[in-house]
N, C-alpha and C positions, 0 to 999 in steps of 0.2 A: 506494499499499500505505497502511495505517495505520502509525504510530509505534509503538514498543514497548507492546504490551498490558498494563496490569496485571490481574490476574485477581483478582475480588471475590463471586465470584453460583455457586451452585451450581444448575445446572438439570436436568428430566428433560425427555429429549426423545424423542419417539416418532415413529420412521420411519413413511413410508407403509405397510410391509407389517405395520405393529402391533410390533413391536420397539421395546424403550425401551433408552436409555443415559443414564449421566448425564456431565455435561458441567461444567467450571468455567470459567467465561466471565467477562463482565462487562456493562454495562448495552446496550454497542454491540453484542456476541455476543448479546444477547436480544432487541435490537431486530431483528437481521438472522433470527434464529430465528423471530420472531413474523411478519416479513415472508414469511419462505419458508412458514410455516402457511396464510398467505392466499393464496400464488399457487400450494398445491400441491407445494411441493417436500418438506414436512415434513405431518407428520398434527396433531404437538400439542406445545406447548412449555409448561414450567411451571417457576416458580422454586421451588424449596425453599429456599433462604435466601440474605440478601442481606448485603453486608458481610460476607463470613468474615475470620477473622482472616489475615494473611499470613504463614503458618507456611513452615517448610524445606520442607515437601512440595508447598504453594502455589508457592513461589518455583521449585523444579526443575520444576515443570509448566510453569509461566509462561516459564520458558526455554527449554524443548523446543517449546510451542506458537508461540513466535514465531521459534525457529530453524527451522521446518521446516513452517509453512505460510504461506500467503499471506492478510493480513488486508483485508478490504476496508475501505474509510474511512467509506463511506457504510453507511446501513441497505437500500437497494433495490438490494440485489444481484442479479447474474446467475443465479447458482446457488448451491445449497449445497454448502460445503465441509464433511464430516464429517472431524474433526481425529481422524485414525486413531491409535490408541494402540499403542506397543510392551507387550511384558508388562511391562516396569520401570514404564513409565506407568500400565498396568492397576493394579499395587501401590499407586503414588503415589496416584492417583484413588480407589481403597480406604480408604488412609490420610487422606485428605481428608475422605472421607464421615464415617471414624470418630471424625475430631479434631473433627467437626461435628455429631456425634451425629445423623447420618443414615444410618447402616448398619444 
């Protein structure tokens, strides 16, 4: 498992069924998402904004992700693990999107 991950990238991820969601990740996560696209685990990934400010909202989400999900330390992942969000984390993501003028 990778060390504590600092999150600083906003991505739009398209699942194979065509539904989309926003994720706050980093360059490792984006590389994994690109790998997942190349290997048919996802349909598409797009960086919406890079180097987002490390706000209180980002810090809360960052802690949630690091505490609740296995984060592979390499780009060549065996499976795509979508970070399932609680309603509170959905609100945090919405706030991060708004803070970065992406809503």
